[in-house]
C-alpha positions as CSV (number, residue, x, y, z in Angstrom):
1,X,34.9,18.1,38.2
2,X,38.6,17.7,38.3
3,X,40.6,19.5,35.7
4,X,41.4,17.5,32.7
5,X,37.8,16.6,32.5
6,X,36.9,20.4,32.8
7,X,39.6,21.2,30.0
8,X,37.9,18.5,27.8
9,X,34.7,19.7,28.2
10,X,35.5,23.1,27.1
11,X,37.6,22.0,24.4
12,X,34.4,19.8,23.2
13,X,32.2,22.9,23.6
14,X,34.2,25.6,21.9
15,X,35.7,23.3,18.8
16,X,32.0,24.0,17.1
17,X,32.4,27.0,16.4
18,X,35.7,27.2,14.1
19,X,33.8,23.7,12.3
20,X,31.0,26.0,11.8
21,X,33.3,28.8,10.3
22,X,34.8,26.3,8.0
23,X,31.3,24.9,6.9
24,X,30.4,28.5,5.6
25,X,33.2,29.1,3.9
26,X,33.2,26.2,2.1
27,X,29.6,26.3,1.1
28,X,30.2,29.9,0.2
29,X,33.2,29.0,-2.3
30,X,30.9,26.8,-4.2
31,X,27.5,28.4,-4.1
32,X,28.1,32.2,-3.4
33,X,25.4,33.5,-0.6
34,X,25.5,37.3,-2.0
35,X,26.2,39.3,-4.9
36,X,29.9,40.9,-5.8
37,X,28.9,44.2,-5.0
38,X,27.3,43.5,-1.6
39,X,30.7,43.8,0.0
40,X,31.9,41.0,2.0
41,X,31.2,42.7,5.6
42,X,27.9,40.2,5.7
43,X,30.2,37.3,6.1
44,X,30.6,38.4,9.8
45,X,26.6,38.9,9.8
46,X,26.3,35.0,8.6
47,X,29.0,33.8,11.0
48,X,28.1,35.5,13.9
49,X,23.9,34.2,13.4
50,X,25.0,31.1,12.7
51,X,27.6,30.3,15.8
52,X,24.7,32.2,18.0
53,X,22.0,29.8,16.6
54,X,24.0,26.9,16.9
55,X,24.9,27.3,20.6
56,X,21.2,27.7,21.4
57,X,20.0,25.6,19.7
58,X,22.9,23.2,21.2
59,X,21.2,24.3,24.7
60,X,17.3,22.7,23.9
61,X,18.8,19.2,22.2
62,X,21.7,18.8,25.0
63,X,24.3,17.6,22.6
64,X,27.3,18.9,25.0
65,X,26.2,16.7,27.9
66,X,28.5,14.0,28.9
67,X,28.0,11.2,26.1
68,X,30.8,8.9,26.7
69,X,28.5,6.2,27.8
70,X,26.1,6.4,25.0
71,X,26.9,5.1,21.4
72,X,28.7,7.6,19.2
73,X,24.8,6.4,16.7
74,X,23.0,8.2,19.8
75,X,25.0,11.0,19.5
76,X,24.9,11.0,15.3
77,X,21.0,11.7,16.5
78,X,22.1,14.6,18.7
79,X,24.0,16.0,16.2
80,X,21.0,15.8,13.5
81,X,18.6,17.4,15.9
82,X,21.1,20.3,16.5
83,X,21.6,21.2,12.7
84,X,18.2,20.7,12.3
85,X,17.1,23.3,15.3
86,X,20.0,25.4,14.3
87,X,18.7,25.7,10.4
88,X,15.4,26.6,11.7
89,X,17.3,29.5,13.8
90,X,19.6,30.5,11.7
91,X,17.0,31.2,8.5
92,X,14.7,33.2,11.0
93,X,17.5,35.5,11.6
94,X,18.4,35.8,7.9
95,X,15.0,36.7,6.8
96,X,15.8,40.0,8.3
97,X,18.6,40.3,5.7
98,X,16.8,38.4,3.1
99,X,17.4,41.7,0.4
100,X,21.2,41.2,1.0
101,X,21.7,37.3,1.1
102,X,21.0,35.5,-1.8
103,X,19.5,32.8,0.5
104,X,19.4,29.7,-2.3
105,X,18.0,26.3,-1.5
106,X,20.7,25.2,-3.2
107,X,23.1,26.8,-0.9
108,X,20.9,25.6,1.8
109,X,21.0,22.3,1.4
110,X,24.5,22.1,0.9
111,X,25.0,23.8,3.8
112,X,23.3,21.9,6.1
113,X,24.5,18.6,4.6
114,X,28.1,20.2,5.0
115,X,27.7,20.6,8.6
116,X,26.2,17.6,9.5
117,X,28.9,15.8,8.2
118,X,32.0,18.0,9.4
119,X,30.6,17.9,12.9
120,X,29.6,14.1,13.1
121,X,33.7,13.9,11.8
122,X,34.7,15.6,14.7
123,X,32.8,14.5,17.0
124,X,33.9,11.2,16.2
125,X,37.7,12.4,16.1
126,X,36.7,13.9,19.7
127,X,35.8,10.8,21.2
128,X,38.2,8.3,19.7
129,X,41.0,11.0,20.9
130,X,39.4,11.0,24.3
131,X,39.0,7.0,24.3
132,X,43.0,7.2,23.6
133,X,43.8,9.7,26.5
134,X,41.3,7.5,29.2
135,X,43.6,4.3,27.9
136,X,46.5,6.3,29.0
137,X,44.8,6.4,32.6
138,X,44.1,10.3,32.1
139,X,40.7,12.2,32.1
140,X,39.3,9.5,34.7
141,X,36.6,10.2,37.2
142,X,36.9,8.5,40.3
143,X,33.9,6.5,41.6
144,X,32.8,5.2,45.1
145,X,30.0,2.7,45.2
146,X,27.7,2.9,48.1
147,X,26.2,-0.6,48.5
148,X,26.9,-4.0,47.0
149,X,23.6,-4.4,45.3
150,X,22.9,-6.6,42.3
151,X,22.5,-3.0,40.8
152,X,25.6,-2.2,42.6
153,X,27.4,-5.3,40.5
154,X,26.2,-4.3,37.3
155,X,27.7,-1.0,37.7
156,X,30.7,-2.0,38.6
157,X,31.2,-4.7,35.7
158,X,29.6,-2.0,33.4
159,X,32.2,0.6,33.5
160,X,34.9,-2.5,33.6
161,X,33.8,-4.0,30.3
162,X,33.3,-0.3,28.8
163,X,36.4,1.7,30.3
164,X,36.5,4.0,27.6
165,X,33.4,5.5,29.9
166,X,36.0,7.2,31.5
167,X,34.9,5.6,35.5
168,X,37.3,4.0,37.9
169,X,35.8,2.4,41.1
170,X,38.2,3.1,43.7
171,X,35.9,0.9,45.9
172,X,32.4,0.5,47.9
173,X,31.1,0.8,51.0
174,X,28.5,-1.3,53.0
175,X,27.5,-2.7,56.1
176,X,28.3,-6.0,55.6
177,X,31.8,-7.0,54.4
178,X,30.9,-8.7,51.1
179,X,32.6,-9.7,47.8
180,X,32.0,-7.5,44.3
181,X,33.7,-9.1,42.0
182,X,37.4,-7.7,43.0
183,X,36.1,-4.2,44.2
184,X,38.0,-2.7,47.1
185,X,35.9,-2.8,50.1
186,X,36.8,0.4,52.1
187,X,34.4,0.0,55.2
188,X,30.9,0.6,56.0
189,X,28.3,3.5,55.2
190,X,29.3,5.5,58.3
191,X,32.9,6.0,57.0
192,X,31.7,7.9,54.2
193,X,32.8,11.1,55.5
194,X,36.0,9.9,56.2
195,X,36.6,8.3,52.9
196,X,35.7,11.2,50.9
197,X,38.1,13.5,53.6
198,X,41.0,11.0,52.6
199,X,40.4,10.2,49.0
200,X,39.9,12.0,45.9
201,X,36.5,11.2,44.8
202,X,34.9,13.1,42.3
203,X,31.2,11.1,42.0
204,X,29.5,8.9,44.7
205,X,26.8,6.5,43.1
206,X,24.7,5.2,45.8
207,X,22.9,1.9,45.1
208,X,21.3,0.9,48.4
209,X,18.1,-1.0,48.4
210,X,14.8,1.5,49.1
211,X,14.3,-0.1,52.3
212,X,17.3,1.8,53.8
213,X,16.3,4.8,52.8
214,X,17.7,6.5,55.9
215,X,20.9,5.5,54.9
216,X,20.6,7.2,51.6
217,X,19.5,10.4,53.2
218,X,22.2,10.3,55.1
219,X,24.5,9.4,52.3
220,X,23.1,12.2,50.4
221,X,23.6,14.6,53.1
222,X,27.4,13.7,53.8
223,X,27.9,13.8,49.8
224,X,26.5,17.5,49.7
225,X,28.4,18.4,52.3
226,X,31.8,17.5,50.6
227,X,30.3,18.9,47.2
228,X,30.6,15.6,45.3
229,X,28.7,14.7,42.4
230,X,26.0,11.9,43.2
231,X,24.3,9.4,41.3
232,X,21.4,6.9,42.7
233,X,20.9,3.7,40.9
234,X,16.9,3.4,42.2
235,X,16.3,-0.4,43.4
236,X,12.8,-0.2,41.6
237,X,12.7,-3.7,40.7
238,X,8.6,-3.2,40.4
239,X,9.3,-0.6,38.1
240,X,11.9,-1.8,35.9
241,X,9.8,-2.5,32.8
242,X,7.7,0.6,33.5
243,X,7.8,3.9,31.8
244,X,8.8,5.7,34.6
245,X,9.4,9.4,34.9
246,X,10.2,11.8,38.0
247,X,9.1,14.3,38.6
248,X,8.5,17.1,41.2
249,X,5.6,18.4,43.1
250,X,6.9,21.1,45.6
251,X,9.8,20.1,46.7
252,X,8.9,16.0,46.6
253,X,10.3,14.1,43.8
254,X,7.1,11.8,42.5
255,X,7.8,9.1,40.2
256,X,5.2,8.7,37.4
257,X,4.3,5.7,35.7
258,X,2.8,6.5,32.3
259,X,1.2,4.0,29.1
260,X,3.6,2.5,26.6
261,X,4.2,5.4,24.1
262,X,2.8,3.1,21.2
263,X,-0.1,3.3,23.1
264,X,-1.0,6.5,21.6
265,X,-2.8,6.9,18.2
266,X,-0.2,9.6,16.8
267,X,3.1,7.2,17.7
268,X,1.3,4.5,15.9
269,X,0.7,6.8,12.8
270,X,4.2,7.9,13.3
271,X,6.3,4.4,13.4
272,X,3.6,3.0,10.7
273,X,4.4,5.9,7.9
274,X,7.8,5.8,8.9
275,X,8.2,1.7,8.7
276,X,6.1,1.9,5.0
277,X,8.3,4.7,3.6
278,X,11.7,3.0,4.9
279,X,10.4,-0.1,3.6
280,X,9.4,1.2,0.0
281,X,12.9,3.2,0.0
282,X,15.1,0.0,0.4
283,X,12.6,-1.6,-2.0
284,X,13.8,1.4,-4.6
285,X,17.6,1.4,-3.6
286,X,18.4,-1.8,-3.1
287,X,15.8,-4.0,-2.6
288,X,15.0,-4.5,-6.7
289,X,18.8,-5.9,-7.3
290,X,20.1,-7.0,-4.3
291,X,17.3,-9.5,-3.2
292,X,17.1,-11.5,-7.0
293,X,21.0,-11.3,-6.8
294,X,20.8,-13.0,-3.0
295,X,17.9,-15.7,-4.0
296,X,20.3,-16.4,-7.4
297,X,23.2,-17.1,-5.0
298,X,21.2,-19.5,-3.0
299,X,19.8,-21.2,-5.9
300,X,23.3,-21.7,-7.4
301,X,25.2,-23.0,-4.0
302,X,22.7,-25.3,-2.3
303,X,19.7,-27.3,-3.6
304,X,15.8,-26.0,-2.1
305,X,13.7,-23.5,-1.7
306,X,14.8,-19.4,-1.9
307,X,12.7,-18.7,1.2
308,X,12.4,-19.6,4.5
309,X,9.5,-19.3,6.2
310,X,8.3,-20.0,9.7
311,X,5.9,-19.4,12.4
312,X,6.9,-16.6,15.3
313,X,5.1,-14.5,17.8
314,X,4.0,-11.2,16.9
315,X,2.2,-8.5,18.5
316,X,-0.2,-9.9,21.4
317,X,0.9,-13.3,20.9
318,X,-0.3,-13.7,17.5
319,X,1.4,-15.9,15.1
320,X,2.8,-14.5,12.0
321,X,4.7,-16.0,9.1
322,X,8.2,-14.4,9.0
323,X,10.0,-14.7,5.7
324,X,13.6,-14.9,5.5
325,X,16.5,-16.1,2.8
326,X,17.1,-20.2,3.6
327,X,20.3,-20.3,5.4
328,X,20.4,-24.1,6.3
329,X,20.4,-26.9,4.0
330,X,16.8,-28.3,3.2
331,X,15.4,-31.0,6.0
332,X,17.7,-29.5,8.8
333,X,16.3,-30.9,12.3
334,X,14.6,-28.1,13.9
335,X,14.6,-30.0,17.3
336,X,17.1,-32.1,19.3
337,X,16.2,-35.7,20.2
338,X,14.9,-34.6,23.3
339,X,12.4,-32.2,21.7
340,X,14.6,-29.0,22.6
341,X,14.4,-26.4,19.9
342,X,17.4,-26.0,18.3
343,X,18.9,-22.6,18.0
344,X,21.9,-21.7,15.4
345,X,25.2,-22.5,16.8
346,X,28.7,-21.3,15.9
347,X,30.5,-23.5,13.4
348,X,26.6,-25.1,12.7
349,X,26.8,-27.9,10.1
350,X,23.5,-27.2,9.5
351,X,24.1,-24.0,7.9
352,X,25.4,-23.9,4.0
353,X,28.7,-22.1,3.3
354,X,26.5,-18.9,1.7
355,X,24.0,-19.1,4.3
356,X,26.9,-18.3,6.6
357,X,27.8,-14.8,5.0
358,X,24.1,-14.1,4.6
359,X,23.9,-14.6,8.8
360,X,27.2,-12.8,9.4
361,X,25.9,-9.8,7.6
362,X,21.9,-10.2,8.8
363,X,21.5,-9.8,5.1
364,X,19.0,-13.4,5.6
365,X,16.6,-10.9,7.3
366,X,16.1,-8.5,4.1
367,X,12.9,-10.4,3.0
368,X,11.2,-9.1,6.3
369,X,10.8,-5.8,4.9
370,X,7.6,-7.9,3.2
371,X,6.5,-8.4,6.7
372,X,6.9,-4.7,7.3
373,X,4.8,-3.6,4.4
374,X,2.3,-6.2,5.2
375,X,2.0,-4.5,8.9
376,X,2.5,-7.7,11.0
377,X,6.3,-6.5,11.7
378,X,8.0,-3.0,11.9
379,X,11.3,-2.0,11.0
380,X,12.7,-1.4,14.8
381,X,11.2,-4.2,17.9
382,X,11.8,-6.9,19.5
383,X,13.3,-9.8,17.2
384,X,10.4,-12.5,16.7
385,X,11.0,-16.0,18.4
386,X,10.4,-19.1,16.9
387,X,7.5,-20.4,18.6
388,X,9.3,-23.5,20.4
389,X,11.7,-20.7,21.5
390,X,9.0,-18.5,23.0
391,X,7.0,-21.7,24.9
392,X,10.6,-22.1,26.7
393,X,11.4,-18.7,27.3
394,X,7.8,-18.1,29.0
395,X,8.9,-20.6,31.7
396,X,12.3,-19.1,32.2
397,X,12.0,-15.7,31.6
398,X,11.0,-13.2,33.9
399,X,8.3,-10.9,32.1
400,X,8.9,-12.4,28.7
401,X,5.3,-12.1,27.2
402,X,5.5,-8.3,27.7
403,X,7.9,-7.9,25.1
404,X,4.9,-8.8,22.8
405,X,3.4,-5.9,23.6
406,X,4.5,-4.2,20.5
407,X,5.6,-5.3,16.7
408,X,8.6,-7.3,16.6
409,X,11.3,-5.6,14.6
410,X,13.9,-6.6,11.7
411,X,16.2,-5.0,14.4
412,X,16.1,-4.2,17.5
413,X,17.7,-2.7,20.7
414,X,18.9,-5.8,22.0
415,X,20.6,-6.9,18.8
416,X,22.2,-3.5,18.5
417,X,24.3,-4.0,22.2
418,X,25.3,-7.4,21.9
419,X,22.5,-9.7,22.4
420,X,21.8,-11.8,19.2
421,X,22.4,-15.2,18.0
422,X,22.4,-18.0,20.2
423,X,20.8,-17.7,23.9
424,X,22.6,-20.8,25.9
425,X,21.5,-19.9,29.3
426,X,18.0,-18.3,30.6
427,X,20.0,-15.4,31.7
428,X,21.2,-14.4,28.3
429,X,17.5,-14.4,27.3
430,X,16.3,-12.4,30.2
431,X,18.8,-9.9,29.3
432,X,17.6,-10.0,25.8
433,X,14.2,-9.4,27.1
434,X,15.3,-6.2,29.2
435,X,16.7,-4.4,26.3
436,X,13.7,-5.3,24.7
437,X,11.4,-3.9,27.7
438,X,13.7,-1.1,27.6
439,X,12.8,-0.2,24.1
440,X,9.2,-0.9,24.7
441,X,8.7,1.5,27.8
442,X,11.0,4.2,26.7
443,X,10.4,4.3,22.3
444,X,11.0,7.5,20.8
445,X,11.2,8.1,16.9
446,X,14.7,9.5,17.7
447,X,15.4,6.1,19.4
448,X,14.4,3.9,16.4
449,X,16.7,6.1,14.3
450,X,19.5,5.6,16.7
451,X,19.0,1.6,16.5
452,X,18.9,1.6,12.8
453,X,22.3,3.9,12.5
454,X,23.8,1.0,14.6
455,X,22.4,-1.5,12.7
456,X,24.1,-0.4,10.1
457,X,27.5,0.5,11.8
458,X,27.5,-3.2,13.4
459,X,26.8,-4.4,9.3
460,X,30.2,-2.8,8.6
461,X,32.1,-3.7,11.7
462,X,30.3,-7.1,11.8
463,X,29.2,-8.7,15.3
464,X,31.2,-11.8,16.7
465,X,27.7,-13.5,17.4
466,X,26.2,-13.3,13.9
467,X,26.3,-17.1,13.0
C-alpha cells in the first residue's frame, strides 16, 4: 500500500470517531440522557462505549473495506447495517448503567437517525474528496495486468471508464504480443519479475485462462516474493451464471456451486413480505394522490386510455399482463414493416410530450405496484420484456431465459447500472442479461435495498438512457 493511500485509509477510518461525539452532543442537547444531579462524568462513559461499539460493529460489517469501486447506495447499506449493530451493542453496554442513564426510546430513535444521517453525509464527502484527489493524479494504485483475455479487456475498460475507482494500469504482459485497446504491452509472462523490480506497482491483476494454471502459479509466486497484492480474475465461463462461493478444505481452495437464494422458502417469504409492505407504503404515502394526478394529466394531454396493458413474461416464462401509464399516442405501431418489434428510441415520434416526462422519470412504471400486490411481479428483479422482444432475444442472447427464474421487477440490477431503454444490438441485451443473472444468483435482502436506493438516486440525478 503506497503512502498516500495508507494515509487516506487511516483518515477514513478515524473520522467516524468525531462524528459519534458530535451526534451524541446534538442528541443530548435535545433529549437529555441523565438527571442534572447525576454528574457529567457519564459523558465519558457513553462516548467511550459508543466508540467501542461502533468500531466493533465495523469489523463485522466491513464498512472500512475499500468501497471506491462500489456505488454510494451500497455504501449506505453498509452504514445502515453498522448503525443497526452499533445500536444493539451500545444499548447492551448501557444496560449496566440503566439506573444512571435515562435512556428513553425518543432519545435512542433520534440518536440512531442522526447518526445514520451524519455518517452518510461524511462518507459522501470523503468519497467526493477522494474523487477530487484521484482526478488530480494522486491516490492512485498502479496496476499490472497479466494476460489479455476478454476478462482482462473488460477490467481495463472498467477502470478507464470509472477512473474514480483509483486504478491506473501501467500495462499488461502476455506471451502473445496482442493489443488491449491502448494498454501498453510490457513483455511476456516470464518478464514479470523484472517488471516488478523496475516499476512501481501496487497490485497485480492476473487474468489468464484456467488452462494456463502453471503460469498462474508462477505469477503468484513471483508476486508473493516481491510482496505485491494480487487479484485473480477467474476464467470461469462455465460458472459465470452460477451462485459460486470459494471455500477452503485444508489448504485446498474449493468452488461450491449453490442453488439460487430465492429457491429457499425463508428467502421467498422475506422477499414477498417486503414487496407487500413496500407497495402498501407507496400507495399510502404517494399512490393515493400521485396516481390520480398523473391519470388526469394523461387524459388532458392526449386521447386514449390512461393505462397501457401489455403481455410480458414473468416467473418460469409465464405470461403476465404488465400495467403502465400510457406514454405513446393511441394506435402507435408496435412492429415495423419487417415484423420486428419497435423499441422506444430517442425522440420517438410515438411518445406524447407528457409521456416523455413520465418515461424520463420512470413514473410510467408506477402502476406496476398493482402487479406486485397481485404477486406476479416484485419490487426488484429483472425487468419484464414484451413477448416479441423475448422471442428475438432467445435466439441472440446467451442464457436469456434464465432471467425468468425469479419474478420480474419494477426496477432491477441492470437498470441502476445504466442498462435500460433501447437495446440496439444483441451485445447490449447480453450485458443487461448478465446483470440480471448476477442479481439472481447473488440475491440478498440488502441487495434489494441497495437497488431501490440507487433507483431513487437515479430519479433525481436523471438517466440519459431514459426516453
